[in-house]
MARDREN-432563 format. One line per 10 residues: number of its first residue (from 1); their letters; for each residue x, y, z of N, C-alpha, C, CB. Coordinates in nm, 2 decimals, padded with zeros to 4 digits, always signed. Glycine has a CB too. Example, Ala and Ser with C-alpha at 12.3 -4.5 7.8 and 13.67 -1.06 7.14 Angstrom:
residues 2
1	as	+01.32/-00.57/+00.78/+01.23/-00.45/+00.78/+01.32/-00.33/+00.78/+01.13/-00.45/+00.90  +01.28/-00.22/+00.71/+01.37/-00.11/+00.71/+01.29/+00.00/+00.79/+01.41/-00.06/+00.57
end
This chain:
residues 200
1	matradilda	+00.09/-00.12/+00.00/+00.00/+00.00/+00.00/+00.09/+00.13/+00.00/-00.10/+00.00/+00.14  +00.06/+00.22/-00.09/+00.14/+00.34/-00.10/+00.13/+00.43/+00.02/+00.11/+00.41/-00.21  +00.24/+00.49/+00.07/+00.23/+00.58/+00.18/+00.23/+00.72/+00.13/+00.35/+00.55/+00.27  +00.20/+00.81/+00.22/+00.21/+00.96/+00.18/+00.33/+00.99/+00.12/+00.19/+01.05/+00.31  +00.44/+00.94/+00.16/+00.57/+00.97/+00.10/+00.58/+00.92/-00.04/+00.68/+00.92/+00.18  +00.52/+00.80/-00.06/+00.53/+00.74/-00.20/+00.46/+00.83/-00.29/+00.47/+00.59/-00.21  +00.34/+00.88/-00.25/+00.26/+00.97/-00.34/+00.34/+01.10/-00.37/+00.12/+01.00/-00.27  +00.40/+01.16/-00.26/+00.48/+01.28/-00.29/+00.60/+01.25/-00.39/+00.54/+01.34/-00.16  +00.66/+01.14/-00.38/+00.77/+01.11/-00.47/+00.72/+01.09/-00.61/+00.84/+00.98/-00.41  +00.60/+01.03/-00.62/+00.55/+01.00/-00.76/+00.49/+01.13/-00.82/+00.44/+00.88/-00.75
11	alpifasvgf	+00.45/+01.21/-00.74/+00.39/+01.34/-00.79/+00.50/+01.45/-00.83/+00.30/+01.39/-00.69  +00.61/+01.44/-00.76/+00.72/+01.55/-00.80/+00.76/+01.55/-00.94/+00.84/+01.53/-00.72  +00.80/+01.44/-01.00/+00.84/+01.45/-01.15/+00.73/+01.49/-01.24/+00.90/+01.31/-01.20  +00.60/+01.46/-01.21/+00.49/+01.50/-01.29/+00.47/+01.64/-01.29/+00.36/+01.43/-01.24  +00.46/+01.70/-01.16/+00.44/+01.84/-01.16/+00.56/+01.91/-01.21/+00.42/+01.89/-01.01  +00.68/+01.86/-01.20/+00.81/+01.92/-01.25/+00.80/+01.92/-01.40/+00.93/+01.85/-01.21  +00.75/+01.82/-01.46/+00.74/+01.80/-01.61/+00.64/+01.89/-01.68/+00.71/+01.66/-01.65  +00.52/+01.91/-01.62/+00.42/+01.98/-01.69/+00.36/+02.10/-01.61/+00.31/+01.89/-01.74  +00.40/+02.11/-01.48/+00.34/+02.22/-01.40/+00.21/+02.18/-01.33/+00.32/+02.35/-01.49  +00.16/+02.26/-01.24/+00.05/+02.23/-01.16/-00.08/+02.21/-01.25/+00.02/+02.35/-01.05
21	qaatvrdica	-00.10/+02.31/-01.34/-00.22/+02.32/-01.42/-00.24/+02.19/-01.50/-00.23/+02.44/-01.50  -00.14/+02.16/-01.57/-00.15/+02.04/-01.67/-00.13/+01.91/-01.60/-00.04/+02.06/-01.77  -00.08/+01.90/-01.48/-00.07/+01.77/-01.42/-00.21/+01.72/-01.38/+00.01/+01.76/-01.30  -00.24/+01.58/-01.40/-00.36/+01.53/-01.37/-00.35/+01.43/-01.25/-00.41/+01.47/-01.48  -00.45/+01.43/-01.16/-00.46/+01.34/-01.06/-00.46/+01.19/-01.11/-00.59/+01.36/-00.98  -00.51/+01.17/-01.23/-00.51/+01.03/-01.28/-00.37/+00.99/-01.31/-00.59/+01.01/-01.42  -00.28/+01.07/-01.37/-00.14/+01.04/-01.39/-00.07/+01.02/-01.27/-00.07/+01.14/-01.47  -00.09/+01.10/-01.17/-00.03/+01.09/-01.04/-00.07/+00.96/-00.97/-00.06/+01.21/-00.94  -00.19/+00.92/-00.97/-00.24/+00.80/-00.92/-00.17/+00.68/-00.98/-00.39/+00.79/-00.93  -00.16/+00.68/-01.12/-00.10/+00.58/-01.19/+00.05/+00.56/-01.15/-00.11/+00.59/-01.32
31	aadvniaain	+00.11/+00.67/-01.14/+00.26/+00.66/-01.11/+00.28/+00.61/-00.96/+00.32/+00.81/-01.12  +00.19/+00.65/-00.87/+00.21/+00.60/-00.73/+00.13/+00.47/-00.70/+00.17/+00.71/-00.64  +00.07/+00.42/-00.81/-00.01/+00.30/-00.80/-00.12/+00.31/-00.68/+00.09/+00.17/-00.77  -00.19/+00.41/-00.69/-00.30/+00.43/-00.59/-00.42/+00.48/-00.66/-00.27/+00.53/-00.49  -00.54/+00.48/-00.59/-00.66/+00.53/-00.65/-00.68/+00.68/-00.60/-00.78/+00.44/-00.61  -00.77/+00.74/-00.66/-00.79/+00.89/-00.63/-00.82/+00.91/-00.48/-00.90/+00.95/-00.71  -00.89/+00.82/-00.42/-00.93/+00.82/-00.28/-00.80/+00.83/-00.19/-01.00/+00.69/-00.25  -00.70/+00.77/-00.23/-00.57/+00.78/-00.15/-00.52/+00.92/-00.14/-00.47/+00.69/-00.21  -00.53/+01.00/-00.26/-00.48/+01.13/-00.26/-00.57/+01.22/-00.19/-00.46/+01.17/-00.40  -00.70/+01.20/-00.19/-00.80/+01.27/-00.11/-00.77/+01.25/+00.03/-00.95/+01.23/-00.15
41	yhfggkksly	-00.75/+01.13/+00.06/-00.73/+01.09/+00.21/-00.61/+01.16/+00.27/-00.71/+00.93/+00.22  -00.50/+01.14/+00.20/-00.37/+01.20/+00.25/-00.35/+01.35/+00.23/-00.25/+01.13/+00.18  -00.41/+01.41/+00.13/-00.38/+01.55/+00.10/-00.50/+01.64/+00.08/-00.30/+01.55/-00.01  -00.62/+01.57/+00.06/-00.74/+01.65/+00.05/-00.76/+01.70/-00.10/-00.73/+01.76/+00.14  -00.67/+01.67/-00.19/-00.69/+01.70/-00.32/-00.56/+01.74/-00.39/-00.78/+01.81/-00.33  -00.57/+01.77/-00.52/-00.45/+01.80/-00.60/-00.38/+01.92/-00.56/-00.50/+01.82/-00.75  -00.45/+02.03/-00.51/-00.39/+02.16/-00.48/-00.30/+02.14/-00.35/-00.50/+02.27/-00.46  -00.36/+02.07/-00.26/-00.28/+02.05/-00.13/-00.17/+01.95/-00.15/-00.37/+01.99/-00.02  -00.19/+01.86/-00.24/-00.07/+01.77/-00.28/+00.05/+01.86/-00.34/-00.12/+01.66/-00.38  +00.01/+01.94/-00.43/+00.11/+02.02/-00.50/+00.18/+02.11/-00.40/+00.05/+02.10/-00.61
51	devlahaytr	+00.10/+02.17/-00.31/+00.16/+02.26/-00.21/+00.27/+02.19/-00.13/+00.06/+02.31/-00.12  +00.24/+02.06/-00.09/+00.34/+01.99/-00.02/+00.46/+01.94/-00.09/+00.28/+01.87/+00.04  +00.44/+01.90/-00.22/+00.54/+01.86/-00.31/+00.64/+01.98/-00.33/+00.48/+01.81/-00.43  +00.58/+02.10/-00.35/+00.67/+02.22/-00.36/+00.75/+02.25/-00.24/+00.59/+02.34/-00.41  +00.69/+02.25/-00.13/+00.75/+02.27/+00.00/+00.85/+02.17/+00.03/+00.64/+02.27/+00.11  +00.82/+02.05/+00.00/+00.92/+01.94/+00.02/+01.04/+01.95/-00.07/+00.85/+01.79/-00.01  +01.02/+01.98/-00.19/+01.12/+02.00/-00.29/+01.22/+02.12/-00.24/+01.06/+02.03/-00.44  +01.16/+02.22/-00.20/+01.24/+02.35/-00.15/+01.32/+02.31/-00.04/+01.15/+02.47/-00.11  +01.28/+02.23/+00.05/+01.36/+02.20/+00.17/+01.47/+02.11/+00.14/+01.27/+02.13/+00.27  +01.46/+02.03/+00.02/+01.56/+01.94/-00.02/+01.67/+02.01/-00.09/+01.50/+01.82/-00.11
61	lsttpvptlg	+01.65/+02.14/-00.13/+01.76/+02.21/-00.20/+01.89/+02.23/-00.12/+01.71/+02.36/-00.24  +01.88/+02.22/+00.00/+02.00/+02.23/+00.08/+01.98/+02.16/+00.22/+02.04/+02.39/+00.10  +02.10/+02.09/+00.26/+02.10/+02.02/+00.38/+02.16/+02.10/+00.49/+02.16/+01.88/+00.37  +02.20/+02.22/+00.47/+02.27/+02.29/+00.56/+02.20/+02.43/+00.57/+02.42/+02.31/+00.51  +02.20/+02.48/+00.70/+02.12/+02.62/+00.72/+02.19/+02.73/+00.65/+02.10/+02.65/+00.87  +02.11/+02.83/+00.63/+02.17/+02.95/+00.57/+02.26/+03.02/+00.66/+02.07/+03.05/+00.52  +02.38/+03.05/+00.60/+02.48/+03.12/+00.68/+02.43/+03.26/+00.73/+02.61/+03.14/+00.60  +02.46/+03.29/+00.86/+02.40/+03.42/+00.92/+02.52/+03.50/+00.96/+02.30/+03.39/+01.05  +02.49/+03.63/+00.98/+02.59/+03.73/+01.02/+02.66/+03.68/+01.15/+02.53/+03.86/+01.03  +02.58/+03.63/+01.24/+02.63/+03.59/+01.37/+02.72/+03.47/+01.38/+02.52/+03.56/+01.45
71	mydepveamr	+02.73/+03.40/+01.27/+02.82/+03.29/+01.26/+02.97/+03.33/+01.23/+02.77/+03.19/+01.16  +02.99/+03.45/+01.19/+03.12/+03.48/+01.15/+03.17/+03.61/+01.21/+03.12/+03.50/+01.00  +03.30/+03.61/+01.23/+03.37/+03.73/+01.30/+03.35/+03.86/+01.21/+03.52/+03.70/+01.33  +03.36/+03.84/+01.08/+03.36/+03.97/+00.99/+03.24/+03.95/+00.89/+03.50/+03.99/+00.91  +03.18/+04.06/+00.85/+03.08/+04.06/+00.75/+03.12/+04.01/+00.61/+03.02/+04.19/+00.73  +03.24/+04.03/+00.58/+03.30/+03.98/+00.45/+03.30/+03.82/+00.44/+03.45/+04.03/+00.43  +03.32/+03.76/+00.56/+03.32/+03.62/+00.56/+03.18/+03.56/+00.56/+03.39/+03.56/+00.69  +03.09/+03.63/+00.62/+02.95/+03.60/+00.61/+02.89/+03.61/+00.46/+02.88/+03.69/+00.72  +02.94/+03.71/+00.40/+02.90/+03.73/+00.26/+02.95/+03.62/+00.17/+02.94/+03.87/+00.22  +03.07/+03.59/+00.18/+03.13/+03.49/+00.10/+03.06/+03.35/+00.13/+03.29/+03.48/+00.13
81	awvywyvdrv	+03.04/+03.32/+00.26/+02.97/+03.20/+00.30/+02.83/+03.20/+00.24/+02.97/+03.19/+00.45  +02.75/+03.30/+00.24/+02.62/+03.31/+00.20/+02.62/+03.28/+00.05/+02.56/+03.45/+00.23  +02.71/+03.34/-00.03/+02.71/+03.32/-00.17/+02.75/+03.18/-00.21/+02.79/+03.42/-00.23  +02.85/+03.12/-00.14/+02.88/+02.98/-00.17/+02.76/+02.89/-00.13/+03.01/+02.94/-00.08  +02.69/+02.92/-00.02/+02.58/+02.83/+00.02/+02.46/+02.84/-00.09/+02.52/+02.87/+00.16  +02.44/+02.97/-00.14/+02.33/+02.98/-00.23/+02.36/+02.93/-00.37/+02.30/+03.13/-00.24  +02.49/+02.94/-00.41/+02.53/+02.89/-00.54/+02.50/+02.73/-00.54/+02.68/+02.93/-00.57  +02.56/+02.67/-00.43/+02.54/+02.53/-00.41/+02.39/+02.49/-00.40/+02.61/+02.47/-00.28  +02.30/+02.58/-00.35/+02.17/+02.54/-00.34/+02.10/+02.56/-00.47/+02.11/+02.62/-00.24  +02.14/+02.65/-00.55/+02.08/+02.68/-00.69/+02.13/+02.58/-00.79/+02.10/+02.82/-00.73
91	igrpsevtgq	+02.26/+02.57/-00.80/+02.31/+02.49/-00.91/+02.39/+02.37/-00.87/+02.40/+02.58/-00.99  +02.44/+02.36/-00.74/+02.52/+02.26/-00.70/+02.45/+02.13/-00.66/+02.60/+02.30/-00.61  +02.35/+02.14/-00.59/+02.28/+02.02/-00.54/+02.15/+01.99/-00.60/+02.26/+02.03/-00.38  +02.07/+02.08/-00.65/+01.93/+02.04/-00.70/+01.93/+01.94/-00.81/+01.86/+02.18/-00.74  +01.84/+01.85/-00.79/+01.83/+01.76/-00.90/+01.76/+01.83/-01.02/+01.75/+01.63/-00.86  +01.77/+01.78/-01.13/+01.70/+01.84/-01.26/+01.55/+01.85/-01.24/+01.74/+01.76/-01.39  +01.49/+01.75/-01.17/+01.34/+01.75/-01.16/+01.31/+01.86/-01.06/+01.29/+01.61/-01.11  +01.39/+01.88/-00.95/+01.36/+01.99/-00.85/+01.37/+02.13/-00.92/+01.46/+01.98/-00.72  +01.47/+02.14/-01.00/+01.50/+02.27/-01.07/+01.38/+02.29/-01.17/+01.65/+02.27/-01.14  +01.33/+02.19/-01.23/+01.22/+02.21/-01.32/+01.09/+02.25/-01.25/+01.19/+02.08/-01.40
101	lmmhelanpt	+01.07/+02.19/-01.13/+00.95/+02.22/-01.06/+00.96/+02.37/-01.01/+00.92/+02.12/-00.94  +01.07/+02.42/-00.97/+01.08/+02.56/-00.93/+01.06/+02.66/-01.04/+01.21/+02.58/-00.86  +01.12/+02.62/-01.16/+01.11/+02.70/-01.28/+00.96/+02.71/-01.32/+01.20/+02.65/-01.39  +00.88/+02.60/-01.32/+00.75/+02.59/-01.35/+00.66/+02.69/-01.25/+00.70/+02.45/-01.34  +00.70/+02.68/-01.13/+00.62/+02.76/-01.03/+00.65/+02.91/-01.04/+00.66/+02.70/-00.87  +00.78/+02.94/-01.07/+00.81/+03.08/-01.09/+00.75/+03.14/-01.22/+00.97/+03.10/-01.10  +00.74/+03.06/-01.33/+00.68/+03.10/-01.45/+00.53/+03.12/-01.44/+00.72/+03.01/-01.57  +00.46/+03.02/-01.37/+00.32/+03.02/-01.35/+00.28/+03.01/-01.21/+00.26/+02.91/-01.43  +00.30/+03.11/-01.13/+00.29/+03.10/-00.99/+00.15/+03.07/-00.94/+00.34/+03.24/-00.93  +00.14/+02.98/-00.84/+00.02/+02.96/-00.76/+00.02/+03.01/-00.62/-00.02/+02.81/-00.75
111	saldvlvnrg	-00.08/+02.99/-00.55/-00.08/+03.04/-00.42/+00.03/+02.97/-00.33/-00.21/+03.02/-00.35  +00.08/+02.86/-00.37/+00.19/+02.79/-00.30/+00.32/+02.88/-00.30/+00.22/+02.65/-00.36  +00.33/+02.96/-00.39/+00.46/+03.04/-00.40/+00.46/+03.15/-00.27/+00.47/+03.12/-00.55  +00.33/+03.20/-00.24/+00.32/+03.28/-00.13/+00.37/+03.23/+00.00/+00.18/+03.32/-00.12  +00.32/+03.10/+00.02/+00.36/+03.02/+00.14/+00.51/+03.00/+00.14/+00.28/+02.88/+00.15  +00.56/+02.96/+00.02/+00.70/+02.93/+00.01/+00.79/+03.06/+00.03/+00.73/+02.86/-00.13  +00.75/+03.17/-00.01/+00.82/+03.30/+00.01/+00.82/+03.32/+00.16/+00.74/+03.42/-00.06  +00.71/+03.32/+00.22/+00.69/+03.37/+00.36/+00.78/+03.27/+00.45/+00.53/+03.37/+00.40  +00.77/+03.14/+00.42/+00.84/+03.04/+00.51/+00.98/+03.02/+00.48/+00.79/+02.91/+00.50  +01.03/+03.04/+00.35/+01.17/+03.00/+00.32/+01.24/+03.11/+00.26/+01.17/+02.88/+00.24
121	vqpvfdelrs	+01.19/+03.16/+00.15/+01.26/+03.26/+00.07/+01.29/+03.39/+00.14/+01.19/+03.29/-00.05  +01.19/+03.44/+00.21/+01.20/+03.58/+00.27/+01.31/+03.57/+00.38/+01.07/+03.63/+00.33  +01.31/+03.48/+00.47/+01.41/+03.48/+00.57/+01.56/+03.47/+00.51/+01.39/+03.36/+00.67  +01.57/+03.39/+00.40/+01.70/+03.38/+00.33/+01.74/+03.52/+00.28/+01.69/+03.29/+00.22  +01.65/+03.59/+00.21/+01.67/+03.72/+00.15/+01.71/+03.82/+00.26/+01.54/+03.77/+00.07  +01.63/+03.81/+00.37/+01.65/+03.90/+00.49/+01.79/+03.89/+00.54/+01.56/+03.87/+00.59  +01.84/+03.76/+00.55/+01.97/+03.75/+00.61/+02.08/+03.80/+00.52/+02.01/+03.61/+00.64  +02.06/+03.79/+00.38/+02.15/+03.86/+00.29/+02.14/+04.00/+00.31/+02.12/+03.82/+00.14  +02.03/+04.06/+00.32/+02.03/+04.21/+00.34/+02.09/+04.24/+00.47/+01.88/+04.27/+00.34  +02.09/+04.17/+00.58/+02.16/+04.21/+00.70/+02.32/+04.20/+00.68/+02.11/+04.10/+00.81
131	iiaalsptpi	+02.35/+04.10/+00.61/+02.50/+04.09/+00.57/+02.55/+04.21/+00.49/+02.52/+03.97/+00.50  +02.47/+04.25/+00.39/+02.52/+04.36/+00.31/+02.52/+04.49/+00.39/+02.42/+04.37/+00.19  +02.42/+04.50/+00.48/+02.41/+04.64/+00.56/+02.54/+04.63/+00.65/+02.27/+04.65/+00.65  +02.57/+04.52/+00.70/+02.69/+04.52/+00.79/+02.82/+04.53/+00.71/+02.69/+04.39/+00.87  +02.83/+04.48/+00.59/+02.94/+04.49/+00.51/+02.98/+04.63/+00.45/+02.93/+04.39/+00.40  +02.87/+04.70/+00.43/+02.89/+04.84/+00.37/+02.97/+04.93/+00.47/+02.76/+04.90/+00.34  +03.08/+04.99/+00.42/+03.15/+05.08/+00.51/+03.09/+05.21/+00.56/+03.28/+05.12/+00.45  +02.98/+05.24/+00.49/+02.90/+05.36/+00.52/+02.76/+05.32/+00.52/+02.93/+05.48/+00.41  +02.67/+05.39/+00.60/+02.52/+05.35/+00.59/+02.47/+05.38/+00.45/+02.44/+05.44/+00.70  +02.39/+05.27/+00.41/+02.33/+05.30/+00.28/+02.17/+05.27/+00.31/+02.39/+05.20/+00.16
141	skdsiarfal	+02.09/+05.32/+00.21/+01.94/+05.31/+00.22/+01.89/+05.17/+00.21/+01.87/+05.39/+00.12  +01.78/+05.14/+00.26/+01.71/+05.01/+00.24/+01.70/+04.97/+00.10/+01.58/+05.01/+00.31  +01.66/+05.06/+00.02/+01.65/+05.03/-00.12/+01.78/+04.99/-00.19/+01.61/+05.15/-00.19  +01.89/+05.06/-00.16/+02.01/+05.02/-00.20/+02.07/+04.88/-00.16/+02.10/+05.12/-00.16  +02.04/+04.86/-00.02/+02.07/+04.72/+00.03/+01.98/+04.61/-00.05/+02.04/+04.71/+00.18  +01.86/+04.64/-00.07/+01.78/+04.55/-00.15/+01.83/+04.53/-00.29/+01.63/+04.60/-00.16  +01.87/+04.64/-00.36/+01.93/+04.62/-00.49/+02.06/+04.55/-00.49/+01.96/+04.75/-00.56  +02.14/+04.57/-00.40/+02.26/+04.48/-00.39/+02.22/+04.33/-00.37/+02.35/+04.53/-00.27  +02.13/+04.31/-00.29/+02.09/+04.17/-00.26/+02.03/+04.10/-00.38/+01.99/+04.17/-00.16  +01.95/+04.18/-00.45/+01.89/+04.13/-00.58/+01.99/+04.10/-00.68/+01.78/+04.22/-00.63
151	svvgqcliyr	+02.10/+04.18/-00.68/+02.21/+04.16/-00.78/+02.28/+04.03/-00.75/+02.30/+04.29/-00.78  +02.30/+04.01/-00.62/+02.37/+03.88/-00.58/+02.29/+03.77/-00.62/+02.40/+03.88/-00.43  +02.15/+03.77/-00.59/+02.07/+03.66/-00.62/+02.06/+03.64/-00.76/+01.93/+03.69/-00.56  +02.05/+03.74/-00.85/+02.04/+03.74/-00.99/+02.16/+03.67/-01.05/+02.03/+03.87/-01.05  +02.28/+03.71/-01.00/+02.40/+03.65/-01.05/+02.40/+03.50/-01.03/+02.52/+03.71/-00.99  +02.34/+03.45/-00.92/+02.34/+03.31/-00.90/+02.23/+03.23/-00.99/+02.31/+03.29/-00.76  +02.11/+03.30/-00.99/+02.00/+03.24/-01.05/+02.02/+03.22/-01.21/+01.88/+03.32/-01.02  +02.10/+03.30/-01.27/+02.11/+03.30/-01.42/+02.17/+03.17/-01.45/+02.21/+03.42/-01.47  +02.25/+03.11/-01.37/+02.31/+02.98/-01.40/+02.21/+02.86/-01.39/+02.42/+02.95/-01.30  +02.09/+02.90/-01.33/+01.98/+02.79/-01.33/+01.88/+02.82/-01.43/+01.91/+02.77/-01.20
161	sgdallqrle	+01.82/+02.95/-01.43/+01.72/+02.98/-01.53/+01.77/+02.99/-01.67/+01.65/+03.11/-01.49  +01.89/+03.03/-01.69/+01.95/+03.06/-01.82/+02.04/+02.95/-01.87/+02.02/+03.18/-01.82  +02.04/+02.84/-01.80/+02.13/+02.73/-01.83/+02.14/+02.69/-01.98/+02.10/+02.61/-01.74  +02.02/+02.67/-02.03/+02.01/+02.63/-02.18/+02.08/+02.73/-02.26/+01.86/+02.61/-02.22  +02.05/+02.86/-02.23/+02.12/+02.97/-02.32/+02.27/+02.97/-02.30/+02.06/+03.11/-02.28  +02.31/+02.96/-02.17/+02.45/+02.97/-02.14/+02.53/+02.86/-02.21/+02.48/+02.98/-02.00  +02.47/+02.75/-02.22/+02.53/+02.63/-02.28/+02.57/+02.66/-02.43/+02.44/+02.49/-02.27  +02.48/+02.74/-02.49/+02.50/+02.77/-02.64/+02.58/+02.89/-02.66/+02.36/+02.78/-02.71  +02.61/+02.96/-02.57/+02.69/+03.09/-02.59/+02.84/+03.05/-02.60/+02.67/+03.20/-02.46  +02.91/+03.11/-02.70/+03.05/+03.10/-02.71/+03.12/+03.17/-02.60/+03.10/+03.14/-02.84
171	gvpnrdseai	+03.23/+03.12/-02.55/+03.31/+03.20/-02.46/+03.26/+03.19/-02.31/+03.29/+03.35/-02.49  +03.15/+03.12/-02.28/+03.12/+03.10/-02.15/+03.18/+02.97/-02.10/+02.96/+03.09/-02.13  +03.25/+02.99/-01.98/+03.33/+02.87/-01.92/+03.22/+02.76/-01.87/+03.42/+02.92/-01.80  +03.28/+02.64/-01.85/+03.20/+02.53/-01.80/+03.15/+02.57/-01.66/+03.27/+02.40/-01.80  +03.04/+02.51/-01.64/+02.97/+02.54/-01.50/+03.04/+02.48/-01.39/+02.82/+02.50/-01.50  +03.12/+02.55/-01.32/+03.19/+02.50/-01.21/+03.14/+02.58/-01.09/+03.35/+02.53/-01.23  +03.07/+02.51/-01.00/+03.01/+02.58/-00.89/+03.10/+02.67/-00.80/+02.95/+02.48/-00.81  +03.22/+02.61/-00.77/+03.31/+02.68/-00.69/+03.36/+02.81/-00.75/+03.42/+02.60/-00.65  +03.39/+02.79/-00.87/+03.45/+02.91/-00.94/+03.34/+03.02/-00.97/+03.50/+02.86/-01.08  +03.22/+02.98/-00.98/+03.11/+03.07/-01.00/+03.08/+03.14/-00.86/+02.98/+02.99/-01.04
181	aehiasvsia	+03.08/+03.07/-00.76/+03.06/+03.12/-00.62/+03.17/+03.22/-00.59/+03.05/+03.01/-00.51  +03.30/+03.19/-00.61/+03.40/+03.27/-00.59/+03.40/+03.41/-00.66/+03.52/+03.20/-00.61  +03.36/+03.39/-00.80/+03.35/+03.52/-00.87/+03.23/+03.61/-00.82/+03.33/+03.48/-01.02  +03.12/+03.55/-00.80/+03.01/+03.63/-00.75/+03.04/+03.69/-00.62/+02.89/+03.54/-00.74  +03.10/+03.61/-00.53/+03.13/+03.67/-00.39/+03.23/+03.78/-00.41/+03.18/+03.56/-00.29  +03.33/+03.76/-00.48/+03.43/+03.87/-00.50/+03.38/+04.00/-00.56/+03.54/+03.82/-00.58  +03.30/+03.98/-00.66/+03.25/+04.10/-00.73/+03.15/+04.16/-00.63/+03.18/+04.07/-00.88  +03.06/+04.09/-00.56/+02.96/+04.15/-00.48/+03.02/+04.21/-00.36/+02.87/+04.04/-00.43  +03.12/+04.15/-00.30/+03.19/+04.22/-00.18/+03.25/+04.35/-00.23/+03.31/+04.13/-00.12  +03.33/+04.35/-00.34/+03.38/+04.47/-00.40/+03.28/+04.58/-00.42/+03.44/+04.44/-00.52
191	avcnaakvst	+03.16/+04.55/-00.47/+03.06/+04.65/-00.49/+03.01/+04.70/-00.37/+02.95/+04.59/-00.57  +02.98/+04.62/-00.27/+02.92/+04.66/-00.14/+03.02/+04.76/-00.07/+02.87/+04.54/-00.05  +03.15/+04.71/-00.07/+03.25/+04.79/+00.00/+03.27/+04.92/-00.07/+03.37/+04.72/+00.00  +03.22/+04.94/-00.19/+03.24/+05.07/-00.26/+03.09/+05.13/-00.27/+03.31/+05.05/-00.40  +03.00/+05.09/-00.17/+02.87/+05.12/-00.18/+02.84/+05.28/-00.20/+02.80/+05.07/-00.06  +02.92/+05.36/-00.14/+02.90/+05.51/-00.15/+02.92/+05.55/-00.29/+03.00/+05.59/-00.06  +03.00/+05.48/-00.37/+03.01/+05.52/-00.51/+02.90/+05.47/-00.60/+03.14/+05.48/-00.57  +02.85/+05.35/-00.57/+02.75/+05.29/-00.67/+02.61/+05.30/-00.63/+02.78/+05.14/-00.69  +02.57/+05.32/-00.49/+02.43/+05.32/-00.45/+02.37/+05.46/-00.50/+02.42/+05.30/-00.30  +02.23/+05.44/-00.51/+02.16/+05.56/-00.54/+02.04/+05.58/-00.44/+02.12/+05.56/-00.70
end
């Protein structure tokens, strides 16, 4: 008899392949070898099942907690650690199916994204903002801090969302997670340490 975990595992590649709207309960039931009643019993329906699949996939992106400012003696160390952690989370560890699921959700967001942002994404982003604020040698505005943070995140995410394009561009080096993390960390640290010159 299929367990709740079995249904989650069967549903993940289906949602990742076609997204929430196109995925059918029939296909998920066939993959899990259960009847529709089992999904209703364990999850209450397709939407609740999808919410749990998305949350479960997000937690599997990293087995280590987000680096925080308090873990390090200097903000520059915290910044470097955060970037390395995030690059590993985005392109180092995720399975292809997990990456596909996240890309589907970002392209066609459901209410599950709001929950995911509140519980997982926002705290990670807030920690990055705290690190940037501490790293800047002079006080900078909240907007500038947010723009620096978005710049860091964007530099990391391009290697996931733009992977197909990057593979086809001439002159783009092979995807080396450590080299990418070091580059993004160094560039970002230099930019924030010169915040007075570049912030608006």
